[in-house]
N, C-alpha and C positions, 0 to 999 in steps of 0.2 A: 548606617549601612544601606547601600543601594542594591536592591534585589531585582533581577530579571527573571520572570516566569515564562518559560517557553516550552509548553507541553505538546504532546501528540494526543490524538484521540485514543481511547482504550477500545480495542476490538471487542465488539459485543457489549460495550459499556458506554460511558459518557463521552461526548464529543470534546474536542480540544478546547473550544471556547468555554464550555461549562467547567472543565477541569481547571483551566486558567483562572476563571473567576472564583472557583472554590478555594484554590490555593491562595489567591490574592486576599480573599476574605480572612484567612488565617494569619496573614502578615500585617494587615492594615493597622491593628492596634498594638502590635509588638513594639515595645519601647526602643529597641535597638535598630528598627527599620526606619530610615528617613524617606525612602521613596520606593515604589514598586512599578515596574513596567511589565505589561503582560502582552505576549505575542503568541497566539495559538499557531501551531505549525502542523505540517503534514509531510510525509515522505512519498505520498502517492497512494497509500493504502486506505483503509477504512477512515472515513471522515474527511478525505481530501476535498470533496466537493464543497463542504461547508467552509473550509479554509480558503479555497479558491474564490468563493463567493464573497467572503469578508474582505479579501485583499483586492479583488478585481471588480466587484459589482457585476452588473448584468442581470439577466432574467433566468430564473429556474424554469425549465420545461419539464412537465410531468407526462409520462406515458406508461404503457404496460409493456413489459418485456418478459422473456422466459428466464426463470431462475436456473441454477446449474443443473437441475434435474428435469427441466421442461415445464414446470408449473408457472402460470402467469403471476407476475408480481409487479406492483407499482414501482417505478423507478424514475429518477430525475437526472438531468444533466444541466450544465450552465451554458448559456449562450450570451457572449459579451457583445458590446456595441460594434466591435470591429469584425464581427462574423466568425469569431473563434468559439468553438464548442469545447467544453471541458467535460470529459466522460470519466467517471469513477467506476472502475471495474467491480468494486464491491457492491455497487448499487444493484446490479442485476446478476452478477456472477460470484458474489461473495460467499465465503465459507459460513458467515453468520446466518445466511438464508436457509441453510440445511442443518443447522446445529442440532435441531430436535428430530431429525430424520436419520435413518441409517445412511451412512456415507457410501457412495457408489463411485469410486474413483475411475472405474473403467467406463462409466457412462457420463459422469459430470463433465460439463463443457462451458464454453464462454459465449454461447449463441446470443444471450441477452445483451452482452456488451456490443456485439456487432449490430444488433437491432437498434441500440441507442445511437451508434455512429450513423447508421442509415437514416434514422429519424432526424438527426441533426443536419445531415447533408440535404435531406428533403426540405428542411426549414431554411436552407440557404447558407449553412456554414461553409466557409471556404478553407477552414483549417480546423482540425480536430486534434486536441491534446488528450491522449488516453492516459489516465493515471492508473498504472497497472500495479495492483497489489491486493492481497486479501482474498484471492480467489479460492474456490473449492476444488478446482480442477488442475490437471496437468495435461493439456490437450494441444500445446503449441499454438493456441489461438484458433484451432480448427473450427470450433463452433462459431466464433466471431467472423472468421473468414467466410464460412458457409452462408451466414446471414447477409454478407455483402456480395455474394454471388460466386464465390469460389466453389468448384465442384471436384470431388474426389472419386477416383476409379481404381479398381483392382487390375490385375494383369490382363483380364479378359474384357476390360473397359466396361465392367459392370459398376454402376454407381454405389458408393458407400455412404453410410451415415457418418456425419462428422463427430463421432465419439471414439475414444481410444480403443475400445475392444474391436471395432470394425477397421480402424485405420492402421492396424498392424498389417493389413493386406494392401495398403495403398501403393500403387505403382505409377499412377499418372494423376496430375493435378492441373486443372484448367483454371487459370487466374484471369482470363480475358474479361468475362462479364464484370468481375469486381473492379478491375482496373478501368473499365469503361464507366462504371457507376461513379467512381471517385476521380474521374478525370478533372483536373484543375483543383482538386482538394489536397491539401497538404496534411499528412498524418505525422504526429510526433508522439513519442512515448516517454512518460516520466515513470521510472521504476522505483519501487519502494525498497529494493534491496540490490546490493551489488552482486548477488549470487549468479554465477553463470548457469547456463541451461544444464550442463552435465552434472551439476551438483543440486539441482532443484529437488529431485526425489529424495535424496539423502538428507537434505536440509529441512524440507517441509512435509515429507511423506507421512510422518506420524500424525500431525494435526489434520491432514486430509484423509486419514483413515486408510492409507496405502499399506497393504500387507506385503510380505515378501514375494508371494506369487503375483500380486498386482504389479509390483515394481518390475518384475521380469517382463510382463506384457507392456507396461508403459515405456520401458527402455526400447523394446522392439518397435513400438509405435513411433517413438521419437526418431529412431534411426531410419525407419521407412519413410517418414515424412520429410526428413532432411534430405534424404537421397532423392525422393520424388520432386522436391523443390529445387534440386540442383545446388544445394548449399555447400559452401566451402567447409572443410573440417574444422577450421578455427572458430566458426560461429558458436559452437557449443561451449567454447572456452571463454567467450567474451564477457566481461563483467556487465551486470545489469540486464543481460538478455534473457536470464531465467525468470525474471519477474512475471507475476500473473500466470504462473504455470506454463511459462514459455510463450505467453501471448506477445511479449515484447519481441522475441525472436521471430515469431510468425508475421507480425506487422512489418517488421524491418525487412524481412525477406520478400514479401509480396508487394509492399508499397514503398520500399526504400525509406522507411520511416526512421529518422534518427532516434536513438535511445539514450537518455541521459538520466542523471541522478535527481529523482523527485525532491528529495530533502534539500539539496542545494538550490534547486529552482525556487522553492518556497522560502528558503532562508534568505536568498538574494532579494526576492520580492518584498520580504518583510523588513529588510535592513538589519538582519540579525547580527552581523559582525559589529556594526556600530553600536547596537544595543549592548552587546557583550562588553565592548570597550568601556562603556559608561557604568557598568555594574561592578559591585564588589563580590556578589554571590549570584550564581546562576542556578535556578531550579528548572528541571525538565521532568517529564513524566511519560509513562507508558504502562500498558497493562502487564506486560511481562518483559523483564530484562534478562538476557542471557548472552552467551558468547556471540550469537548471531546478530545481536543488536548493534554490533560494531560494523555490520555489513550494509550500511546505508540507512538504518533506522534513525528516527529523529533523535532519541536520547544519545545514541552513539555519536551522531553528527554534532549535536549541541555540545556534548562533553569534549569532543576533540577540538572544536573551535575555541571553547573556553579555556581548555588547558593550554592551547597554543598562545593565548594571551595572558597566561599566568593567573587565571581566575579559578576560584573554588567552585565546585559543582556538586549538587545533590540531586539524585534521581529518585523521584517518587514512583513506586511501582506497586502494582497489585500483587506481583509475585517475582521474587528474585531467583533466577534459575542458574546462578553460579555462586561460588563461595565469595564472600565479601573481600577476602584476601586477594582475589583475582582482579579487583578493581585497581585502576592506576592510582598513584599518589595524588591526593587532592580531589578525588572523586569518592563520594559516599552514596549509599542507597538507604531509603526509608521505605519500609513495606507498610501498606495500608492495613493489613491484617483483616481483610474482608473476603468473604466468599465471592466468586464471580456472580454478577447480577443475573436474575432471570429476565427474559425478554419483557420489555416495557417497564422495568424497574431499575434502570441504569442511573437515573438522575433523581435520586431521592434525597430527602433532608438528612437522613442518617449518613448517606455517602458524602454529602456536602460537608458535614461536620468532621467526617473521617479525613477528608482531604485537608480541611482547615487545620486539624490537629497535626497532620503529617507535615504541613508547611512550617508550623511552629517548631516541630522536632528538627526539621531541616536547618533551622537557624542554629541550633546547638551543634549539629554536624559541621555547618559552614563556618563556625567560629574557630574550628581547628585550623592552625596555620597550614598553608600550602607547603607541601614538601618540595624542596628544590632539587 
């Protein structure tokens, strides 16, 4: 049996490369396995920077940026030889950065991501690829835009802070300084989910700590921002533009940044389709798999591509958030049976062996004939 291992990183847990190596270790000595190919993947969310580095090379640049609540945090981006910077929003604006603090969705913002973009441009980047996912905020990218020079004003032309609770009052937005700063620089967005902006709060509100009353304020803020930016009504319905708490939509509107599927970008870069074609069984993995995982996440993408080629798929998950009966024919899940890791303890020997055991269990699932 030829097995392909194509995992995503686990949010707040081990990276995709580590997960891939741990799963592969469990398959190496299995008698029924003749070969294993391992391809760490990303959809643009947590861990995207590591996958981009593995696939593209280049130099990692380290600096200090603001986290979602304004505290300084070390963060990195990738600068390739052709002058392209890859910025992972989870580095400075990620939900994982505030996991041990009270969530403040009306204050949380993406300013740190904008600081990373500005830093890359100052270093000579002529193209910036923003890998949008895993953010703690729903701010339409206002924090990032402010870090790049965009200014927000109320009806009386009084300046506003680029946080959701203030931006409900926005009526005028000056994008001139930001467009001047990024003159000659191309911005592109890789979204980790296909979720449109108008479904962002419904889909991700719980994990970001958004209460019912918060949701009312955030929707008012989004409406006010879209109106002040002069956006067409259909922007809120466009797939992938809700990624990064609306950062994708904000960058698209101000800088005409194209927005595309991050998972497909990395899958193409890694030659995933060809690897699936050569495999008998495909393993993928992510921290949580639920109905939303079909909206652009790595396991959903890998499973969809594998099913299209008639291959069996097993998804290794930290937590399965839907009934196994809801999985398509030919797709199985194996749960790790572990509590989420505490910070700094994501890549331990105990977890390594748990992944290895899960990979061996996946072989039993994968031996079940594919339903036609």
